[in-house]
C-alpha positions, 0 to 999 in steps of 0.5 A, spaced: 499 500 500 502 506 498 501 510 504 497 517 504 502 523 504 502 528 510 498 533 511 500 540 509 495 544 513 500 543 520 504 547 517 500 551 513 499 553 519 505 554 524 508 558 518 503 563 519 503 563 527 510 564 527 510 570 520 504 573 526 509 573 532 514 576 527 509 582 525 507 583 534 513 583 535 516 589 529 508 593 532 510 592 540 519 593 538 516 599 533 512 601 539 518 601 545 522 606 540 517 610 538 515 611 546 523 612 548 523 617 543 516 622 545 519 621 552 526 623 550 521 629 545 518 631 551 523 631 556 530 633 552 537 633 553 537 630 560 543 634 563 549 632 566 549 630 574 555 633 577 555 634 586 556 640 586 560 641 592 566 637 587 563 643 582 564 649 588 570 645 589 574 646 581 571 652 581 575 657 587 581 653 585 580 655 577 578 663 581 585 662 584 588 660 578 586 667 574 588 670 581 595 668 580 595 669 573 593 676 573 600 678 579 595 684 581 599 689 586 597 690 594 589 688 592 584 687 599 579 683 598 572 688 599 568 684 602 561 690 603 559 687 596 557 681 597 560 677 592 565 674 596 561 666 596 560 660 592 553 660 591 547 656 587 542 658 582 536 655 578 535 660 575 539 659 568 535 653 569 529 651 565 527 644 563 528 642 556 525 639 551 517 641 547 516 644 555 521 648 553 519 650 546 512 651 548 515 657 553 518 660 548 513 661 544 508 663 551 513 667 554 514 662 560 520 657 563 519 652 567 525 650 572 528 644 571 527 639 577 533 639 583 537 642 577 542 649 578 549 653 576 554 653 581 556 660 581 563 663 585 565 670 587 568 674 590 571 682 587 579 686 589 579 692 590 583 698 591 585 697 583 586 702 579 586 703 572 591 702 568 594 696 574 587 692 571 589 692 565 596 690 565 592 685 570 587 682 565 593 682 559 598 677 564 592 673 565 590 672 558 597 671 556 599 666 562 593 661 563 593 660 555 597 657 555 595 652 560 589 650 555 585 656 556 580 658 552 578 666 551 570 668 549 572 675 549 577 680 551 574 688 551 581 692 553 577 699 553 572 696 558 577 693 563 574 686 560 575 679 559 571 672 558 575 665 558 573 656 558 578 653 563 581 646 559 576 640 561 572 637 564 567 643 559 563 647 562 565 652 567 566 660 565 569 665 568 567 674 567 574 677 571 571 685 571 573 692 572 569 698 575 570 705 576 571 704 583 576 700 581 575 693 583 576 687 579 571 682 579 572 674 578 564 670 577 567 663 575 560 660 572 559 652 571 554 649 567 546 647 569 547 640 572 543 636 576 544 634 584 542 627 587 536 630 593 543 627 598 547 633 595 541 638 594 545 645 595 541 648 601 544 653 606 551 649 608 551 645 603 556 648 599 564 650 602 565 657 603 570 660 598 578 660 600 581 664 594 585 668 594 588 663 598 593 670 599 587 674 600 584 670 605 585 669 614 
């Protein structure tokens, strides 16, 4: 007796089932990718995460380097202007993504949660304009040989803005004013901090720069 050929229906059914499963998997993966892209579009590029205390110490080193490079004549630290401090500022750290675009259109602003720029600022007094001009020129020449970048320099207004080498994101502003002060302000890029590193009162260190003028 000639054996009957095996039925083909189960094979066809299995093939269709595999194709269906593959299609469902593709749709699921595509949906997952789509949701991920949508979430990224809504939230925007995330801010880096940083330890505000470590950032404050780094900025202190930056401003000390500027003071050393200026090689000023005898001066003293100006304490009456409230500029000798390290602080956390969220005012420049806005939320990113779709909400930021909406805010730009309607003129609104939403801060990014737990995100701050760290700022250190101090002033030295008893600096004449010629001494300040020479000091900023020395700072520019000395620091650029160490990898710093000059963002802007105006010898007329005696104003110098620098970016230190890596890690990137810090900016140091050096400016002379009509009251014969030189103000040095270092600002970090915005960074998100964890709750246990929240830069509240007493969390950030006191500045030590310029060390030559502090007790």
